[in-house]
C-alpha positions in Angstrom: 5.8 -7.4 -7.8 3.9 -4.7 -5.9 4.1 -2.5 -8.8 0.7 -2.9 -9.8 -1.6 -0.1 -8.5 -0.1 3.1 -6.5 -2.2 5.1 -3.9 -4.5 7.7 -4.6 -3.2 11.2 -2.9 -5.0 11.3 0.6 -5.4 13.3 3.8 -3.5 11.9 6.3 -2.5 12.4 10.3 -0.1 15.0 11.2 3.7 13.6 11.2 4.3 11.7 15.2 8.2 10.1 15.4 8.4 7.2 17.6 9.6 4.4 16.5 7.4 1.6 18.8 4.8 1.2 16.1 1.5 -1.2 16.0 0.5 -3.2 13.9 -1.0 -0.9 11.8 2.3 1.0 10.6 3.7 -3.4 9.7 0.3 -3.3 7.7 0.9 0.0 5.9 4.6 -1.3 5.0 2.8 -4.0 2.8 0.6 -2.0 0.9 -2.4 -4.0 1.6 -4.5 -2.6 -1.2 -1.3 -3.5 -3.7 -1.1 -6.8 -2.1 -4.6 -7.7 -2.4 -5.2 -6.8 -6.2 -2.1 -8.7 -6.9 -3.4 -11.5 -5.1 -6.1 -11.3 -6.8 -4.9 -11.3 -10.5 -2.8 -14.1 -8.9 -5.8 -16.3 -8.1 -7.7 -15.6 -11.5 -4.2 -17.2 -12.7 -5.0 -20.8 -10.9 -8.7 -20.4 -12.0 -8.1 -20.0 -15.6 -5.4 -22.9 -15.1 -7.7 -25.2 -14.3 -10.9 -26.7 -15.9 -13.2 -27.6 -12.7 -12.5 -26.0 -9.1 -9.3 -24.9 -8.3 -7.2 -27.1 -6.0 -7.5 -25.9 -2.0 -4.0 -26.9 -0.8 -2.5 -24.1 -3.8 -4.9 -21.9 -4.1 -4.9 -21.2 -0.5 -0.9 -21.9 0.5 -0.2 -20.2 -2.9 -2.0 -17.1 -1.9 -0.6 -17.0 1.4 3.0 -17.6 0.2 2.3 -14.5 -2.9 0.9 -12.4 -0.1 3.8 -12.5 2.0 6.0 -12.1 -0.5 4.0 -8.8 -1.8 4.5 -7.4 1.5 8.0 -8.2 1.5 8.5 -6.4 -2.1 6.5 -3.5 -0.5 8.3 -3.0 2.5 11.1 -2.8 1.1 10.3 -0.2 -1.1 9.6 1.8 1.8 12.5 0.9 3.4 14.9 2.3 -0.1 12.6 5.2 -0.8 12.1 6.7 2.5 14.3 9.0 1.7 12.4 10.2 -1.3 8.9 9.4 1.0 9.9 12.2 3.4 9.6 14.8 0.9 6.5 14.1 -1.2 3.2 15.1 -0.1 1.8 11.6 -0.9 4.1 9.5 1.1 6.0 11.6 4.0 3.5 10.2 6.4 4.2 6.5 5.6 6.0 5.0 8.6 9.2 5.4 8.5 9.5 9.1 7.1 7.1 9.8 9.8 9.1 7.6 12.5 6.7 5.3 13.5 8.7 2.6 12.4 12.8 2.4 12.4 14.7 1.2 9.8 15.8 -2.3 11.5 12.3 -3.1 12.5 11.0 -3.0 9.2 14.4 -4.6 7.6 13.6 -7.0 9.8 9.6 -7.5 8.9 10.2 -7.7 5.6 13.2 -9.9 5.2 10.8 -11.9 7.6 8.0 -12.2 5.0 10.2 -12.6 2.2 11.6 -16.2 3.9 8.4 -17.0 4.8 7.0 -16.7 1.1 10.0 -18.6 -0.2 9.4 -21.5 2.7 5.8 -22.2 1.9 5.8 -22.0 -1.8 8.4 -24.2 -1.7 7.2 -26.7 0.5 3.7 -26.3 0.0 3.2 -25.4 -3.8 6.2 -26.0 -5.9 10.0 -25.2 -6.7 8.8 -23.2 -9.5 6.4 -20.9 -8.2 8.7 -20.0 -5.3 11.6 -19.6 -8.0 9.6 -17.2 -9.7 7.3 -15.6 -6.5 11.5 -14.7 -5.3 12.5 -13.0 -8.5 9.2 -11.1 -8.8 10.2 -9.9 -5.1 14.0 -9.0 -6.0 12.2 -7.3 -9.8 10.2 -5.0 -7.5 12.2 -4.2 -4.7 15.8 -4.3 -5.7 15.4 -3.9 -9.5 13.0 -1.4 -10.2 13.1 0.3 -6.7 16.8 0.9 -6.3 18.2 1.4 -9.9 15.3 1.6 -12.6 13.2 4.4 -10.9 15.8 6.4 -10.4 17.7 5.9 -13.6 15.3 6.1 -16.4 11.9 7.0 -17.4 11.0 4.0 -18.7 11.3 3.0 -15.4 7.5 2.0 -15.0 7.4 -0.5 -18.5 10.3 -2.2 -17.5 10.2 -2.4 -13.8 6.1 -3.5 -15.1 7.3 -6.9 -15.4 7.5 -7.4 -12.1 4.1 -5.9 -11.3 2.4 -8.2 -14.3 3.6 -11.8 -12.7 1.1 -13.1 -10.3 -1.5 -14.5 -12.7 2.1 -16.3 -14.1 2.3 -17.1 -10.4 -0.8 -18.6 -10.1 -0.9 -20.0 -13.5 2.4 -22.4 -12.1 1.0 -22.9 -8.7 -1.7 -25.3 -10.0 -0.1 -26.5 -12.4 3.6 -26.6 -12.0 4.5 -25.3 -15.1 4.0 -21.5 -17.2 1.7 -22.1 -20.5 1.1 -19.3 -23.3 -2.5 -18.4 -21.8 -0.5 -17.9 -18.3 1.7 -15.0 -20.8 -1.4 -13.2 -22.0 -2.6 -12.6 -18.6 0.5 -11.5 -17.9 0.7 -8.9 -21.1 -2.6 -7.2 -20.2 -1.3 -6.0 -17.3 2.0 -5.0 -18.0 0.0 -2.8 -20.6 -2.0 -1.5 -18.2 0.8 -0.5 -15.7 2.0 2.4 -17.8 -1.4 4.3 -18.3 -2.4 3.3 -15.0 1.1 4.6 -13.6 1.8 7.7 -15.8 -2.2 9.2 -14.9 -0.7 9.2 -10.9 2.4 10.4 -12.3 1.0 13.5 -14.1 -0.7 14.1 -10.5 2.2 14.2 -8.5 4.7 15.6 -11.0 6.3 18.0 -8.9 6.6 16.0 -6.2 8.5 13.2 -8.4 10.5 16.5 -9.8 11.4 18.2 -6.3 12.8 14.5 -5.5 15.0 13.9 -8.5 12.8 10.9 -9.7 13.1 10.8 -13.5 9.3 10.0 -13.9 7.9 10.6 -17.9 5.8 13.8 -16.9 9.3 15.2 -15.4 11.8 14.0 -17.9 9.8 14.8 -20.9 6.5 16.8 -20.1 3.0 16.6 -19.7 1.7 16.7 -23.0 3.8 14.3 -23.8 3.0 11.6 -20.8 -0.4 12.6 -22.2 0.0 11.0 -25.7 1.7 8.0 -24.4 -1.4 6.9 -22.1 -2.8 7.1 -25.2 -1.2 4.9 -27.1 0.1 2.3 -24.4 -3.9 2.2 -23.4 -4.7 1.6 -27.6 -2.2 -1.4 -26.8 -3.9 -2.4 -23.6 -7.2 -2.9 -25.5 -5.8 -4.6 -27.9 -4.5 -7.0 -25.8 -7.6 -7.5 -23.6 -9.0 -8.9 -27.2 -6.0 -11.6 -27.1 -8.0 -14.4 -24.4 -11.1 -14.1 -27.0 -9.2 -14.8 -29.7 -7.2 -17.8 -28.3 -10.4 -19.2 -27.1 -9.6 -19.0 -23.7 -12.4 -16.5 -22.6 -15.9 -16.0 -24.2 -18.9 -13.9 -24.5 -19.5 -12.7 -20.8 -15.5 -11.9 -20.8 -15.7 -10.4 -24.4 -18.8 -7.8 -23.2 -17.5 -6.9 -19.9 -13.8 -6.1 -21.6 -15.7 -4.2 -24.4 -17.4 -2.0 -21.6 -14.4 -1.2 -19.6 -12.6 -0.5 -22.3 -14.6 2.4 -23.6 -14.9 3.5 -20.0 -10.9 3.5 -20.3 -10.7 5.3 -23.3 -13.2 8.1 -22.0 -11.1 8.6 -18.9 -7.7 8.7 -21.6 -9.3 11.1 -24.3 -10.9 13.7 -21.5 -6.9 13.3 -19.9 -5.2 14.1 -23.5 -7.4 17.3 -23.8 -5.6 18.7 -20.9 -9.0 20.8 -20.1 -9.5 18.7 -16.6 -7.6 19.8 -13.7 -8.7 16.1 -12.3 -8.7 14.0 -14.8 -5.1 12.0 -14.5 -6.0 11.2 -10.5 -9.5 9.8 -12.0 -7.6 8.1 -14.5 -5.5 6.5 -11.8 -8.2 5.4 -9.7 -10.3 4.4 -12.6 -7.3 1.9 -13.8 -7.3 0.1 -10.2 -11.5 -0.2 -10.6 -10.8 -1.3 -14.7 -8.3 -4.5 -13.9 -10.1 -5.6 -11.2 -13.4 -6.1 -12.9 -11.5 -7.2 -16.0 -9.9 -10.2 -13.8 -13.4 -10.4 -12.2 -14.8 -11.2 -15.5 -12.5 -14.2 -16.3 -13.0 -15.9 -13.6 -17.3 -15.5 -13.9 -16.6 -16.3 -17.6 -14.3 -19.4 -17.4 -17.0 -21.0 -14.6 -20.1 -20.3 -16.9 -17.9 -22.4 -20.2 -17.2 -25.0 -17.9 -20.3 -25.6 -16.6 -21.6 -25.9 -20.3 
């Protein structure tokens, strides 16, 4: 579920062992930036599911429950990946490999978040949303992190289903069922995930190779990965047009999507030339901005259409 965005490499403070971490360490376990984008895309699903304003109860309790599930999935990801995190420059300062938190503390925290999520969504929203959210949590924390990530270079493609689920969860939270329009939102994020993450994987290829994770740039090379990023970007662009074709979105969304897609294709095209060493990470960072503004345009367009 927390597979939406990774984190860009940053300079980090020195490792400090201790095991008595504060609230910031627990917050980092939840990958807050990732969880925030997940909740946002879930809210977009809520908004597009109804013609007018979203009911306050499902909006608040649904967002809280989905956020807790996302945080739980992220925390389990930290727990299961702590060995390889300790060997990667991008992740070795995380709370577990740095010694700021102990494994038992993280396990208890992750379990409490996951259980609380199921309770909040079951009692405050509906059983369908609780069940789908729990399946997404298991899909990311167990199926992707524990198995797919280590088993196949197509890990991001197959595991992307968990990260693409939030709009469907949001839709189910306010309607009690899943409709084809919700699956279009799922499809957009599903197609977006490979170019988003493979750009980061190119930037951190040596790290993944060192710890034996079969990311596509490690198993098939950077040139092949660039080609796959280009192909999936074309697929992603086509999927972003589907909401307009089924009258789910209108001209505002179409204009914004066209501009964002043109910019995305520029990054991917330059990345494919292989002459700019900074473009893998720049493409990765732009992809996060891209998805945020694309889904924000859906909200603006939706309420514009509703008012007219």
